[in-house]
C-alpha positions in Angstrom: -9.4 19.8 -14.2 -7.7 19.5 -18.3 -9.9 17.8 -20.6 -7.8 14.6 -20.6 -7.4 14.3 -17.1 -7.9 11.6 -15.0 -10.2 10.9 -12.1 -7.9 8.6 -10.7 -5.0 8.9 -9.7 -2.1 5.9 -8.2 0.3 5.2 -5.4 2.7 1.7 -6.1 4.3 -0.4 -3.8 6.7 -2.6 -5.9 7.5 -5.7 -4.0 4.8 -7.6 -3.8 1.9 -5.7 -6.1 3.6 -4.7 -9.2 7.2 -7.2 -8.7 6.8 -10.8 -7.5 8.6 -11.2 -4.3 9.7 -14.6 -5.2 11.4 -13.5 -8.8 11.5 -9.9 -7.7 10.7 -9.3 -11.3 7.8 -8.2 -12.7 6.2 -11.9 -13.6 2.6 -11.6 -14.9 2.6 -10.1 -19.1 -0.3 -7.9 -18.1 0.7 -5.7 -15.3 3.3 -4.1 -17.6 0.6 -3.6 -20.7 -2.0 -1.9 -17.8 0.5 0.2 -15.8 1.1 1.4 -20.1 -2.5 1.6 -20.7 -3.6 3.9 -17.7 -0.1 6.0 -17.9 -1.9 6.5 -21.6 -4.9 7.6 -20.2 -2.9 10.3 -18.8 -3.7 8.3 -14.7 -0.9 9.7 -12.4 1.0 6.7 -11.3 4.1 6.6 -8.7 6.0 4.0 -7.9 6.5 4.3 -3.9 9.0 2.0 -3.1 12.0 1.1 -0.8 13.7 -0.3 -3.6 17.1 1.6 -5.4 16.6 4.0 -8.3 18.8 1.4 -9.9 16.4 -1.9 -8.8 12.9 0.8 -10.5 14.9 1.1 -13.8 16.4 -2.2 -14.6 12.6 -4.1 -13.1 10.2 -1.9 -13.6 10.9 0.8 -16.4 13.0 -1.1 -18.9 9.8 -3.6 -19.3 7.4 -0.5 -19.8 9.7 1.3 -21.9 10.2 -2.2 -23.8 6.8 -2.5 -24.6 5.8 1.4 -25.5 5.8 4.1 -22.6 3.3 7.1 -23.8 5.1 10.1 -24.6 2.3 12.3 -22.5 1.6 10.9 -19.1 2.6 11.9 -15.3 4.6 8.7 -14.4 7.1 9.1 -10.6 9.4 7.1 -8.3 9.8 7.5 -5.4 13.0 5.0 -3.8 14.5 4.4 -0.7 11.1 5.5 1.1 11.6 9.3 0.3 15.1 10.0 -0.3 15.8 9.0 -3.9 13.2 10.8 -6.0 13.1 10.8 -10.3 10.7 11.3 -13.1 9.8 9.0 -15.4 9.2 9.4 -18.8 8.9 7.4 -22.6 12.6 8.1 -22.6 13.2 6.5 -19.5 14.3 7.8 -16.2 14.9 11.3 -15.4 17.3 13.0 -13.5 17.8 11.3 -9.7 17.8 13.0 -6.7 19.4 11.4 -3.7 18.8 13.4 0.0 21.8 12.8 0.7 21.1 14.1 4.6 19.2 10.8 5.5 22.3 8.7 4.8 24.3 6.2 7.1 27.6 7.2 7.8 29.6 5.9 5.5 31.8 4.1 8.0 28.7 2.4 9.0 28.1 1.2 6.0 31.3 -0.5 4.6 30.6 -2.4 8.7 27.5 -4.1 7.8 28.6 -4.5 4.1 31.5 -6.5 5.7 29.6 -8.0 8.5 27.3 -9.6 5.2 30.5 -10.3 3.8 31.8 -12.5 6.2 28.8 -14.3 8.4 25.8 -14.1 5.9 26.5 -14.5 2.6 24.9 -17.9 2.2 21.8 -16.1 2.7 21.4 -12.8 2.2 23.7 -9.9 0.4 24.4 -6.5 0.4 22.6 -4.2 -1.5 25.4 -2.3 -3.4 22.2 0.0 -5.2 21.1 1.7 -2.1 22.4 5.2 -1.8 21.3 6.4 1.6 20.3 3.2 3.5 21.8 -0.1 3.9 19.3 -2.7 2.8 20.5 -6.9 3.2 18.0 -8.8 1.0 17.6 -13.2 1.4 19.0 -14.4 -1.7 17.2 -16.2 -4.3 18.6 -19.4 -3.8 17.8 -19.6 -0.3 14.7 -21.0 1.6 12.8 -18.4 3.4 12.9 -20.4 6.5 16.6 -20.1 6.1 16.4 -16.7 5.4 14.3 -15.7 8.2 16.8 -17.5 10.8 19.6 -16.1 9.7 18.3 -12.2 9.3 16.7 -12.6 13.2 20.5 -12.9 14.0 21.7 -10.0 11.5 18.9 -7.8 13.2 20.4 -8.4 16.5 23.9 -7.7 15.3 23.0 -4.7 13.8 21.2 -2.8 16.7 24.6 -3.5 18.4 26.8 -2.2 16.1 24.3 1.1 15.7 24.2 0.9 19.3 27.9 0.8 20.2 28.6 4.1 17.4 26.1 6.1 19.5 24.1 7.4 16.1 20.7 6.4 18.0 18.3 4.1 16.8 15.0 2.0 17.4 14.4 -1.9 16.6 10.8 -2.7 17.5 10.2 -1.6 21.4 13.8 -1.1 22.3 15.5 2.7 21.8 18.9 3.6 22.4 19.7 7.6 21.8 22.3 9.1 21.2 24.1 12.0 23.2 21.4 14.2 22.0 18.4 12.4 23.3 17.8 11.5 19.8 17.2 8.4 17.5 17.7 9.1 14.0 17.9 5.8 12.6 15.9 2.5 12.6 15.7 -1.0 12.1 13.3 -2.2 9.7 12.8 -6.0 9.2 10.8 -6.9 5.7 9.5 -10.6 4.5 12.7 -10.7 2.3 15.0 -7.9 3.8 16.1 -5.2 6.5 17.0 -2.0 6.1 18.5 -0.2 8.3 17.5 4.0 7.7 16.4 7.6 8.5 13.1 7.8 10.4 12.7 10.4 8.4 12.2 8.0 5.5 8.3 6.6 5.3 5.6 6.1 2.7 3.7 8.9 3.9 6.6 11.5 3.3 7.3 10.0 -0.3 4.1 10.2 -1.2 3.8 13.4 0.0 6.4 14.4 -2.6 4.9 12.4 -5.7 1.8 14.7 -5.2 4.1 17.7 -5.1 5.4 16.3 -8.6 2.5 15.6 -10.2 0.9 19.0 -8.7 3.4 20.8 -11.0 1.7 19.7 -14.4 -1.7 20.2 -13.7 -4.5 19.4 -11.0 -5.2 16.7 -9.3 -7.6 13.5 -9.4 -10.1 13.9 -6.1 -9.5 9.4 -6.4 -6.5 7.7 -5.3 -6.0 4.0 -4.9 -2.6 3.0 -3.0 -1.7 -0.7 -3.2 1.2 -2.8 -1.0 2.0 -5.2 0.7 3.0 -4.3 3.9 1.8 -2.2 7.3 4.2 0.1 6.4 2.3 0.9 2.6 -0.6 2.6 4.8 1.2 5.2 5.4 0.6 6.4 1.6 -3.3 6.3 1.8 -3.1 7.6 5.4 -1.3 11.2 3.6 -4.0 10.9 1.2 -6.6 10.9 3.5 -5.3 13.2 5.8 -4.8 16.0 2.6 -8.6 15.4 1.9 -8.4 13.0 -0.9 -11.0 10.1 -1.6 -8.6 7.0 -1.0 -8.9 3.1 -0.7 -5.7 1.0 0.3 -5.6 -2.1 -0.9 -3.7 -4.9 1.0 -1.8 -8.0 -1.2 -0.6 -9.8 1.7 -3.7 -9.4 4.3 -2.4 -12.4 6.7 -0.2 -9.8 7.9 -3.1 -8.2 9.5 -5.4 -5.9 7.9 -5.8 -2.4 9.6 -8.2 -0.2 10.8 -8.6 3.1 9.0 -10.9 5.7 8.5 -10.9 4.8 4.4 -11.6 1.4 2.6 -8.9 -1.2 2.8 -9.4 -3.7 0.1 -8.4 -7.5 -0.1 -8.8 -8.8 -3.5 -10.4 -12.0 -2.6 -8.0 -15.2 -2.1 -5.4 -13.5 -4.6 -2.1 -11.8 -2.9 1.1 -10.4 -3.9 1.4 -9.6 -8.3 -1.7 -12.0 -8.8 -3.6 -9.3 -6.4 -1.8 -6.5 -8.3 -2.3 -7.4 -11.8 -5.8 -8.1 -11.0 -6.5 -4.6 -9.3 -4.7 -3.2 -12.6 -7.3 -4.7 -14.8 -10.3 -3.4 -13.1 -9.0 -0.2 -13.6 -7.9 0.2 -16.9 -12.1 -1.5 -17.6 -13.9 0.5 -14.9 -12.3 3.8 -16.7 -12.9 2.5 -20.4 -9.2 2.5 -21.5 -8.6 0.6 -24.6 -5.2 -1.3 -24.1 -4.7 -1.1 -27.5 
């Protein structure tokens, strides 16, 4: 490995461990300074998220740049669970690539947009920044319990719309194949949103893309940590483990159920979400002996 190579690599979900699921922003200042310190030490850092490129640009990259990203670093973004990707440099977001082959038909996107506008705008909004999937999200001025009621209703209606369209859809244990017997799309509810997306999108494929990008700039670390707040985030570590890396996954919302895995799963005491994420990053800055400047 190069002389300045890091022994550690990071794959980070954004909502939860980095950005507060309440404010949808990076609310803990140490997260910014520690990410910059780790990037300065040449730690490969990939943000692996269901969020859009626009969200990452505004809520993650902009505050990092404001504090001063290093000129020489390895940072990458994979958004919409693998449908959108781009490099990140000291100058900001690089060229954004969108995989149009996984996008929902435009007619269905418009139908969901209108459904939110007419029936659910009091509890959620249609995410206009998504480029390949449909996402509807809880309004920040709405109680979570109220959102959950509306979300259940929306999910059922979304399933009905997709079945009626005949595109092939999976929702939980329910499946309705298309005429070719395929299930190209799924409905994936999260703590603050519902995603309607291609089944080809997931955090393991996104992790594979991030590692391929980092490999272009030098050898990869053998030690990796993935961090997330959803059960689907374990797929990042699943990919790393299957590829032969020394990996552990940090679960910052263990109340949803810690999964059994052949690699270590770490819980940060009683801390959750971005509080746990901040503690995790702080630990590694200290462990690697990195000067925070």
